[in-house]
C-alpha positions as CSV (number, residue, x, y, z in Angstrom):
1,X,-2.3,-255.8,-70.4
2,X,1.5,-255.9,-70.1
3,X,4.7,-255.2,-72.0
4,X,8.3,-256.2,-71.7
5,X,10.5,-254.1,-69.5
6,X,12.0,-251.0,-71.1
7,X,15.6,-251.2,-72.4
8,X,18.1,-250.1,-69.8
9,X,19.4,-247.4,-72.1
10,X,16.1,-245.6,-72.5
11,X,15.7,-242.2,-71.0
12,X,14.4,-242.0,-67.4
13,X,12.0,-239.3,-66.2
14,X,13.7,-236.2,-64.9
15,X,12.7,-233.1,-63.2
16,X,11.7,-230.5,-65.8
17,X,14.5,-228.2,-66.7
18,X,14.0,-226.1,-69.8
19,X,16.7,-225.1,-72.2
20,X,18.0,-221.5,-72.0
21,X,16.1,-219.0,-74.1
22,X,19.0,-218.8,-76.5
23,X,17.9,-222.1,-77.9
24,X,14.3,-221.3,-78.1
25,X,13.1,-220.4,-81.6
26,X,11.6,-217.0,-82.3
27,X,13.6,-214.5,-80.2
28,X,14.8,-211.3,-81.8
29,X,18.5,-211.3,-82.3
30,X,20.9,-208.4,-82.3
31,X,21.0,-206.9,-85.7
32,X,17.3,-207.5,-86.4
33,X,15.9,-204.8,-88.7
34,X,13.0,-202.6,-87.9
35,X,10.9,-204.6,-90.5
36,X,11.8,-207.9,-88.8
37,X,10.8,-206.4,-85.4
38,X,7.4,-205.3,-86.9
39,X,6.8,-208.9,-87.9
40,X,7.8,-210.0,-84.4
41,X,5.3,-207.6,-83.0
42,X,2.5,-209.1,-85.2
43,X,3.6,-212.6,-84.1
44,X,3.4,-211.7,-80.4
45,X,0.0,-210.1,-81.0
46,X,-1.3,-213.4,-82.4
47,X,0.3,-215.6,-79.7
48,X,-1.2,-213.5,-76.9
49,X,-4.6,-214.7,-77.9
50,X,-3.6,-218.2,-76.9
51,X,-2.5,-217.4,-73.3
52,X,-4.4,-216.2,-70.2
53,X,-3.7,-212.6,-69.2
54,X,-2.7,-213.8,-65.7
55,X,0.2,-215.8,-67.2
56,X,1.3,-213.0,-69.6
57,X,1.4,-210.5,-66.7
58,X,3.5,-212.8,-64.6
59,X,5.9,-213.3,-67.4
60,X,6.3,-209.6,-67.8
61,X,6.9,-209.0,-64.1
62,X,9.3,-211.9,-63.6
63,X,13.0,-212.3,-64.4
64,X,12.3,-215.8,-65.7
65,X,14.9,-216.9,-68.2
66,X,13.7,-220.3,-69.1
67,X,16.3,-222.4,-67.3
68,X,14.0,-223.3,-64.3
69,X,10.4,-223.7,-63.3
70,X,8.8,-220.3,-62.8
71,X,7.7,-219.7,-59.2
72,X,4.2,-220.4,-58.1
73,X,2.0,-217.3,-57.8
74,X,-0.7,-217.1,-55.1
75,X,-3.6,-214.7,-55.6
76,X,-7.2,-214.2,-54.6
77,X,-9.8,-214.7,-57.3
78,X,-13.4,-215.5,-58.1
79,X,-13.4,-218.7,-60.3
80,X,-16.0,-220.0,-62.6
81,X,-16.3,-223.3,-64.4
82,X,-18.4,-222.7,-67.5
83,X,-19.5,-226.1,-68.8
84,X,-21.5,-226.7,-72.1
85,X,-24.0,-229.5,-71.5
86,X,-25.1,-231.9,-74.2
87,X,-21.9,-231.9,-76.2
88,X,-21.0,-235.5,-75.4
89,X,-24.4,-236.7,-76.6
90,X,-24.1,-234.7,-79.8
91,X,-20.6,-236.2,-80.4
92,X,-22.1,-239.7,-79.9
93,X,-25.0,-239.0,-82.3
94,X,-22.6,-237.6,-85.0
95,X,-20.4,-240.7,-84.6
96,X,-23.3,-243.0,-85.0
97,X,-24.5,-241.1,-88.1
98,X,-21.0,-241.4,-89.5
99,X,-20.8,-245.1,-88.8
100,X,-24.1,-245.7,-90.6
101,X,-22.9,-243.5,-93.5
102,X,-19.7,-245.5,-93.9
103,X,-21.6,-248.8,-94.0
104,X,-24.1,-247.4,-96.6
105,X,-21.7,-245.3,-98.7
106,X,-18.3,-247.0,-98.1
107,X,-16.9,-244.1,-96.1
108,X,-18.5,-241.2,-97.9
109,X,-18.9,-239.3,-94.6
110,X,-15.6,-240.3,-93.1
111,X,-14.5,-237.8,-90.4
112,X,-17.3,-235.3,-91.3
113,X,-18.9,-235.8,-87.9
114,X,-15.8,-234.6,-86.0
115,X,-15.5,-231.6,-88.4
116,X,-19.2,-230.6,-88.0
117,X,-18.9,-231.1,-84.3
118,X,-15.9,-228.7,-84.1
119,X,-17.6,-226.0,-86.2
120,X,-20.7,-226.2,-84.1
121,X,-18.7,-226.0,-80.8
122,X,-16.7,-223.2,-82.2
123,X,-19.7,-221.0,-83.0
124,X,-21.0,-221.6,-79.5
125,X,-17.7,-221.0,-77.8
126,X,-17.0,-217.7,-79.7
127,X,-20.2,-216.2,-78.4
128,X,-19.5,-217.3,-74.8
129,X,-15.9,-216.1,-75.0
130,X,-17.2,-212.6,-76.0
131,X,-19.6,-212.6,-73.0
132,X,-16.8,-213.7,-70.7
133,X,-14.2,-211.2,-71.9
134,X,-16.8,-208.4,-71.9
135,X,-17.4,-209.2,-68.2
136,X,-13.8,-208.9,-67.4
137,X,-13.1,-212.6,-67.1
138,X,-9.7,-214.2,-67.8
139,X,-10.0,-217.6,-69.4
140,X,-7.1,-219.5,-67.9
141,X,-7.9,-222.9,-69.4
142,X,-10.1,-224.6,-72.0
143,X,-11.1,-228.0,-70.9
144,X,-12.8,-229.7,-73.9
145,X,-16.3,-228.1,-74.0
146,X,-15.7,-226.1,-70.8
147,X,-13.7,-223.1,-69.7
148,X,-12.1,-222.1,-66.4
149,X,-12.4,-218.4,-65.8
150,X,-10.9,-216.1,-63.1
151,X,-11.6,-212.6,-61.9
152,X,-8.5,-211.6,-59.9
153,X,-8.4,-209.1,-57.1
154,X,-6.7,-206.1,-58.4
155,X,-3.1,-205.8,-57.4
156,X,-2.6,-203.2,-54.7
157,X,-6.3,-202.5,-54.4
158,X,-7.0,-200.0,-51.6
159,X,-10.4,-201.4,-50.7
160,X,-9.5,-205.1,-50.8
161,X,-12.8,-206.6,-49.5
162,X,-14.9,-204.5,-51.7
163,X,-12.7,-205.3,-54.7
164,X,-13.2,-209.0,-54.0
165,X,-17.0,-208.6,-53.7
166,X,-17.0,-206.8,-57.1
167,X,-15.0,-209.7,-58.6
168,X,-17.6,-212.1,-57.2
169,X,-20.4,-210.0,-58.5
170,X,-18.8,-209.8,-62.0
171,X,-18.5,-213.6,-62.1
172,X,-22.2,-214.1,-61.2
173,X,-23.3,-211.5,-63.8
174,X,-21.1,-213.2,-66.4
175,X,-22.4,-216.7,-65.5
176,X,-26.1,-215.6,-65.8
177,X,-25.3,-213.9,-69.1
178,X,-23.7,-217.1,-70.5
179,X,-26.8,-219.1,-69.6
180,X,-29.0,-216.4,-71.2
181,X,-26.9,-216.1,-74.3
182,X,-27.0,-219.9,-75.0
183,X,-30.7,-219.8,-74.4
184,X,-31.0,-217.0,-77.0
185,X,-28.9,-219.0,-79.4
186,X,-31.1,-222.0,-79.0
187,X,-34.2,-219.9,-79.7
188,X,-32.5,-218.4,-82.7
189,X,-32.0,-221.9,-84.1
190,X,-35.6,-222.8,-83.6
191,X,-36.7,-219.5,-85.3
192,X,-34.1,-218.8,-88.0
193,X,-36.0,-215.9,-89.4
194,X,-35.7,-214.0,-86.2
195,X,-33.2,-211.1,-86.6
196,X,-30.0,-211.2,-84.6
197,X,-28.1,-208.4,-83.0
198,X,-24.7,-207.4,-84.4
199,X,-23.5,-206.1,-81.0
200,X,-21.3,-208.1,-78.7
201,X,-23.1,-209.3,-75.6
202,X,-22.5,-206.7,-72.8
203,X,-22.2,-207.3,-69.1
204,X,-25.7,-206.1,-68.2
205,X,-27.7,-207.1,-71.3
206,X,-26.7,-210.3,-73.0
207,X,-28.1,-210.3,-76.5
208,X,-29.2,-213.1,-78.8
209,X,-26.8,-214.1,-81.5
210,X,-26.7,-216.0,-84.7
211,X,-25.9,-219.7,-84.3
212,X,-24.9,-222.3,-86.8
213,X,-27.5,-224.7,-88.1
214,X,-27.6,-228.2,-86.7
215,X,-24.5,-230.3,-87.3
216,X,-26.6,-233.5,-87.5
217,X,-27.2,-234.9,-91.0
218,X,-30.2,-233.3,-92.6
219,X,-30.2,-230.5,-90.2
220,X,-33.8,-231.2,-89.1
221,X,-32.8,-232.4,-85.6
222,X,-31.9,-229.6,-83.3
223,X,-29.1,-230.4,-80.9
224,X,-29.8,-229.4,-77.3
225,X,-26.8,-227.5,-76.0
226,X,-27.0,-225.7,-72.6
227,X,-24.6,-224.3,-70.1
228,X,-24.2,-224.6,-66.4
229,X,-21.8,-222.8,-64.2
230,X,-20.1,-223.3,-60.8
231,X,-18.5,-220.3,-58.9
232,X,-16.1,-220.2,-56.0
233,X,-13.9,-217.6,-54.3
234,X,-10.7,-217.6,-52.4
235,X,-6.9,-217.9,-52.8
236,X,-5.6,-219.9,-55.7
237,X,-2.1,-220.8,-57.0
238,X,-0.8,-220.5,-60.5
239,X,1.5,-223.4,-61.3
240,X,4.1,-223.9,-64.0
241,X,5.0,-227.5,-64.6
242,X,6.8,-229.6,-67.2
243,X,9.8,-228.1,-69.0
244,X,11.0,-231.0,-71.1
245,X,11.9,-229.7,-74.6
246,X,10.9,-226.2,-73.3
247,X,7.3,-227.2,-73.0
248,X,5.5,-225.8,-70.0
249,X,1.9,-226.2,-68.7
250,X,0.1,-223.5,-66.7
251,X,-2.8,-224.2,-64.5
252,X,-4.5,-222.9,-61.4
253,X,-5.8,-224.7,-58.3
254,X,-6.7,-223.9,-54.7
255,X,-9.6,-223.0,-52.4
256,X,-11.6,-221.1,-55.0
257,X,-11.2,-223.9,-57.6
258,X,-12.3,-226.5,-55.0
259,X,-15.5,-224.5,-54.3
260,X,-16.0,-224.0,-58.0
261,X,-15.8,-227.7,-58.8
262,X,-18.3,-228.6,-56.1
263,X,-20.6,-225.9,-57.2
264,X,-20.4,-227.1,-60.8
265,X,-21.2,-230.6,-59.8
266,X,-24.4,-229.4,-58.0
267,X,-25.5,-227.2,-61.0
268,X,-28.1,-228.7,-63.2
269,X,-28.6,-227.7,-66.9
270,X,-29.1,-224.0,-67.2
271,X,-28.2,-223.3,-63.5
272,X,-25.6,-221.1,-61.9
273,X,-24.5,-222.4,-58.5
274,X,-22.3,-220.3,-56.1
275,X,-20.3,-221.4,-53.0
276,X,-21.2,-220.3,-49.5
277,X,-18.2,-218.0,-49.4
278,X,-19.3,-216.3,-52.6
279,X,-22.8,-215.8,-51.2
280,X,-21.4,-214.3,-48.0
281,X,-19.4,-211.8,-50.1
282,X,-22.4,-210.6,-52.0
283,X,-24.5,-210.3,-48.9
284,X,-21.9,-208.6,-46.7
285,X,-21.2,-205.9,-49.4
286,X,-24.7,-205.6,-50.8
287,X,-24.7,-201.9,-50.3
288,X,-21.4,-201.2,-51.9
289,X,-22.4,-203.5,-54.8
290,X,-25.7,-201.8,-55.2
291,X,-27.6,-205.1,-55.3
292,X,-31.1,-204.5,-56.6
293,X,-32.2,-208.1,-56.8
294,X,-30.8,-211.4,-55.6
295,X,-33.1,-214.4,-56.0
296,X,-31.6,-217.7,-54.9
297,X,-32.4,-221.0,-53.3
298,X,-30.3,-223.5,-51.3
299,X,-28.7,-226.5,-52.9
300,X,-26.7,-228.1,-50.0
301,X,-23.9,-227.3,-47.6
302,X,-24.5,-223.6,-48.1
303,X,-24.2,-223.7,-51.9
304,X,-26.8,-221.5,-53.6
305,X,-28.6,-221.6,-57.0
306,X,-28.8,-218.0,-58.3
307,X,-31.9,-217.4,-60.4
308,X,-31.8,-213.6,-60.7
309,X,-29.1,-211.1,-59.8
310,X,-29.0,-207.4,-60.5
311,X,-26.5,-204.8,-59.2
312,X,-24.8,-201.6,-60.1
313,X,-21.4,-203.2,-60.7
314,X,-20.3,-202.7,-64.3
315,X,-17.6,-205.3,-65.1
316,X,-14.7,-203.8,-67.1
317,X,-14.0,-205.6,-70.3
318,X,-10.9,-207.8,-70.1
319,X,-7.9,-205.4,-70.7
320,X,-5.7,-207.9,-72.5
321,X,-2.0,-207.2,-73.3
322,X,-3.1,-207.4,-76.9
323,X,-4.8,-204.1,-76.6
324,X,-1.6,-202.5,-75.2
325,X,0.9,-203.7,-77.8
326,X,1.9,-200.2,-78.7
327,X,2.9,-199.4,-75.1
328,X,5.2,-202.4,-74.7
329,X,8.9,-201.9,-74.9
330,X,11.1,-203.7,-77.4
331,X,12.5,-205.8,-74.6
332,X,9.0,-206.8,-73.5
333,X,8.1,-207.9,-77.1
334,X,11.2,-210.0,-77.3
335,X,10.6,-211.6,-73.9
336,X,6.9,-212.4,-74.8
337,X,8.0,-213.9,-78.1
338,X,10.4,-216.2,-76.4
339,X,8.3,-217.1,-73.4
340,X,4.8,-217.6,-74.9
341,X,6.1,-220.3,-77.3
342,X,6.8,-222.5,-74.2
343,X,3.2,-222.6,-73.3
344,X,1.3,-222.6,-76.6
345,X,0.7,-225.9,-78.5
346,X,3.2,-226.5,-81.2
347,X,0.7,-226.7,-84.1
348,X,-0.3,-223.0,-83.4
349,X,3.3,-221.8,-83.0
350,X,4.3,-223.6,-86.2
351,X,1.4,-222.1,-88.1
352,X,2.2,-218.6,-86.9
353,X,5.9,-218.9,-87.8
354,X,5.0,-220.1,-91.3
355,X,2.4,-217.3,-91.7
356,X,-0.4,-219.7,-92.1
357,X,-4.0,-218.7,-91.3
358,X,-5.4,-220.0,-88.1
359,X,-9.0,-219.6,-89.5
360,X,-10.5,-223.0,-90.6
361,X,-7.1,-224.6,-90.0
362,X,-8.4,-227.9,-88.7
363,X,-7.5,-231.3,-90.2
364,X,-8.9,-234.8,-89.8
365,X,-6.4,-237.3,-88.3
366,X,-6.4,-240.8,-87.0
367,X,-5.3,-240.2,-83.4
368,X,-4.7,-242.3,-80.3
369,X,-5.9,-240.4,-77.2
370,X,-4.8,-241.2,-73.6
371,X,-6.7,-239.8,-70.6
372,X,-4.6,-240.3,-67.5
373,X,-5.9,-239.7,-64.0
374,X,-3.0,-239.1,-61.7
375,X,-4.1,-240.4,-58.3
376,X,-0.9,-239.6,-56.5
377,X,-2.0,-235.9,-56.8
378,X,-5.3,-236.5,-55.1
379,X,-4.1,-235.1,-51.8
380,X,-3.0,-231.9,-53.5
381,X,-6.6,-231.2,-54.4
382,X,-7.9,-231.4,-50.8
383,X,-9.2,-228.0,-49.6
384,X,-6.7,-227.7,-46.8
385,X,-3.7,-229.1,-48.6
386,X,-0.4,-227.1,-48.5
387,X,-0.4,-226.5,-52.2
388,X,2.9,-224.7,-52.5
389,X,4.7,-227.5,-50.7
390,X,3.2,-230.0,-53.2
391,X,4.6,-228.1,-56.2
392,X,7.6,-230.4,-56.6
393,X,5.4,-233.5,-56.4
394,X,3.2,-232.1,-59.2
395,X,6.3,-231.2,-61.2
396,X,7.9,-234.7,-60.9
397,X,4.6,-236.4,-62.0
398,X,4.0,-234.2,-65.0
399,X,7.7,-234.5,-66.0
400,X,7.3,-238.3,-66.0
401,X,4.2,-238.1,-68.2
402,X,6.0,-235.7,-70.5
403,X,9.0,-238.0,-70.8
404,X,6.8,-241.0,-71.6
405,X,4.9,-239.0,-74.2
406,X,8.0,-237.7,-76.0
407,X,9.6,-241.1,-75.9
408,X,6.6,-242.3,-77.9
409,X,6.7,-239.3,-80.2
410,X,3.4,-238.0,-78.8
411,X,2.2,-234.7,-77.4
412,X,1.2,-233.9,-73.8
413,X,-1.8,-232.0,-74.9
414,X,-3.0,-230.7,-71.5
415,X,-2.6,-231.1,-67.8
416,X,-5.6,-229.9,-65.8
417,X,-7.1,-230.2,-62.3
418,X,-10.9,-230.1,-62.4
419,X,-13.9,-232.0,-61.2
420,X,-12.4,-235.2,-62.5
421,X,-9.2,-234.7,-60.4
422,X,-5.7,-234.3,-61.8
423,X,-5.8,-235.4,-65.4
424,X,-3.1,-235.4,-68.2
425,X,-4.2,-235.8,-71.8
426,X,-1.7,-237.3,-74.3
427,X,-2.3,-237.5,-78.0
428,X,-0.4,-239.6,-80.5
429,X,-0.5,-238.6,-84.2
430,X,-0.9,-234.8,-84.1
431,X,0.8,-232.8,-86.9
432,X,3.6,-232.7,-87.9
433,X,4.4,-236.2,-86.6
434,X,3.4,-239.0,-89.1
435,X,0.3,-240.9,-87.9
436,X,1.9,-244.4,-88.0
437,X,1.3,-247.1,-85.4
438,X,-0.5,-244.6,-83.3
439,X,-2.4,-247.2,-81.2
440,X,0.7,-249.2,-80.5
441,X,2.6,-246.1,-79.5
442,X,-0.2,-244.9,-77.3
443,X,-0.5,-248.2,-75.4
444,X,3.2,-248.3,-74.8
445,X,3.2,-244.7,-73.5
446,X,0.5,-245.6,-71.0
447,X,2.4,-248.7,-69.9
448,X,5.6,-246.7,-69.5
449,X,3.9,-244.2,-67.2
450,X,2.6,-247.1,-65.0
451,X,6.0,-248.8,-65.1
452,X,7.6,-245.6,-63.7
453,X,5.5,-245.9,-60.6
454,X,2.8,-243.3,-61.3
455,X,-0.4,-244.5,-59.6
456,X,-2.8,-243.8,-62.5
457,X,-6.0,-244.8,-64.2
458,X,-5.7,-244.7,-68.0
459,X,-8.2,-244.8,-70.8
460,X,-7.2,-245.1,-74.4
461,X,-9.1,-244.8,-77.7
462,X,-8.3,-244.6,-81.4
463,X,-10.2,-243.0,-84.2
464,X,-10.7,-240.1,-86.5
465,X,-10.6,-236.8,-84.7
466,X,-10.7,-233.2,-85.9
467,X,-7.8,-231.1,-84.6
468,X,-7.4,-227.4,-85.0
469,X,-7.9,-224.0,-83.3
470,X,-11.1,-223.2,-81.4
471,X,-12.4,-219.9,-80.0
472,X,-11.6,-216.4,-81.4
473,X,-8.7,-214.2,-82.1
474,X,-9.2,-212.6,-78.7
475,X,-8.9,-215.9,-76.9
476,X,-8.5,-219.3,-78.4
477,X,-6.8,-222.7,-78.0
478,X,-5.8,-225.8,-80.0
479,X,-8.3,-228.6,-79.5
480,X,-8.8,-232.2,-80.5
481,X,-12.5,-232.9,-81.0
482,X,-14.5,-236.1,-81.6
483,X,-16.5,-238.9,-79.9
484,X,-13.2,-240.8,-79.3
485,X,-12.0,-238.0,-77.0
486,X,-15.1,-238.4,-74.8
487,X,-14.8,-242.1,-74.7
488,X,-11.1,-242.0,-73.5
489,X,-12.3,-240.0,-70.6
490,X,-15.1,-242.5,-69.8
491,X,-12.6,-245.4,-70.0
492,X,-10.2,-243.6,-67.7
493,X,-13.0,-243.2,-65.1
494,X,-13.9,-246.9,-65.4
495,X,-10.3,-248.1,-65.1
496,X,-8.9,-249.3,-61.7
497,X,-5.7,-247.7,-60.4
498,X,-2.6,-249.2,-62.0
499,X,-4.6,-250.4,-65.1
500,X,-5.2,-249.4,-68.6
501,X,-8.5,-249.7,-70.5
502,X,-8.6,-249.4,-74.3
503,X,-11.4,-249.6,-76.8
504,X,-11.8,-252.3,-79.5
505,X,-10.4,-249.9,-82.2
506,X,-7.1,-249.5,-80.3
507,X,-6.7,-253.2,-79.7
508,X,-7.5,-254.1,-83.3
509,X,-5.0,-251.6,-84.6
510,X,-2.2,-252.8,-82.3
511,X,-2.9,-256.5,-82.5
512,X,0.1,-257.1,-84.7
513,X,2.5,-255.7,-82.1
514,X,3.8,-258.9,-80.5
515,X,5.2,-257.0,-77.5
516,X,1.6,-256.2,-76.3
517,X,-0.7,-258.6,-74.5
518,X,-4.4,-257.9,-74.0
519,X,-6.7,-259.2,-71.2
520,X,-10.2,-260.3,-71.8
521,X,-12.5,-257.5,-72.9
522,X,-15.7,-256.5,-71.1
523,X,-18.7,-254.4,-72.0
524,X,-19.1,-251.1,-70.2
525,X,-22.0,-248.7,-70.0
526,X,-20.8,-245.1,-70.2
527,X,-22.3,-241.6,-70.3
528,X,-23.3,-240.5,-73.8
529,X,-23.7,-244.0,-75.3
530,X,-27.1,-245.8,-75.6
531,X,-25.4,-249.2,-75.9
532,X,-22.5,-250.7,-73.9
533,X,-19.1,-250.3,-75.4
534,X,-16.4,-252.9,-75.5
């Protein structure tokens, strides 16, 4: 697929430089009344639920003023990748049911599959979020139906090695509790008359909880959702990249994340797999941790599958800044109000500013979704890579993607480094932008990224998706959910470097754009689909 060269006067990608904070909406100005400041405080309290505590603490410690990229922060942590299994298959089943309904009832169920899917995922996520926060975990990133969680070594800890072992133990206890909690939820669905506990799952005794009924039409088919977790330990780096239009992305990567990704890939449904380094920490400090039981078996390369783990460590519940609002100074409140907006998705910021409820705020939209694998960042992910020295390379690449997205009136929804590599997700048609020619704009964004020399694999799909907040007030995110999201990721994986694969919906919607030319289609077998897709 190809497109004419971009006009010479179009904007070129630039290193991300944010505008000074004076131009960022939301800061308290001189002369603000006490009542206005009280509203500001409430706003910040809400915004805090959409940022990781690690980021918030760095903002408060730094002298960052928005005119540059914030410095990378290196710290030791235990990292867990908590992945909900079975979500892709459920999305596909719902899409199939919707397609059948549209044929039989002329669109009577249009978009309902995505909406049901989101509600079902949300109920599952809320329970797991409570488990994670009650075990002291800090959710640094939502990645679709997965979460990246860190347990940091305490700053200035006097017994550093013991503190690290306690963080690793907390991660393991949390992971096993997540597995148990989802098992309890599944049992609750199968036996709806069974009473559920009203208590939040604690670190040592995860409790069953009420779960939504099946999202599948009729409700008689029970979806099979499970969780598996990979855990690693070591130094990681918190990066801040982007900056165009004051939009920044925060993510973590490093030794612990590499171990975590390998462990997650080895974990089967319902399993918790830990790295060799994690295992050594638990064994070397077993006395200090008060380990009473550790049942495990070897996977490969020293990675272990933990089956049972009991110790005397009691993880402290996540002490978020939200719980300390009354202790923050006026200057801190003003700073957080200005800074957090740079990291939180615009739909959330807009809703908060307009005093709209974030409960049940989702809408159905026809969206074009791009999954972009950035192969030039592959070396950065290598275990022995000099991560800090690669920061500028990451910055230039993400800024190029941002520029292309904004040029096409789209949103850089997320940049993440996980088991798939370095991936950027761009969405065309999110509110408040009018959803017009989304497919054509999406294809041109993908081509623009390739034309600017970024070695990438790109998958593009178009369809009805459900977009809105997920999670809870304590920790949430803005998500775009639907079968088309999963398919974009599958097409990205199938694409060759320097090429763009789109689905038939995208091609059909953009066929009237004479500046676009399509190659011959082919059928692909992808995960989550019973039949090949074209």
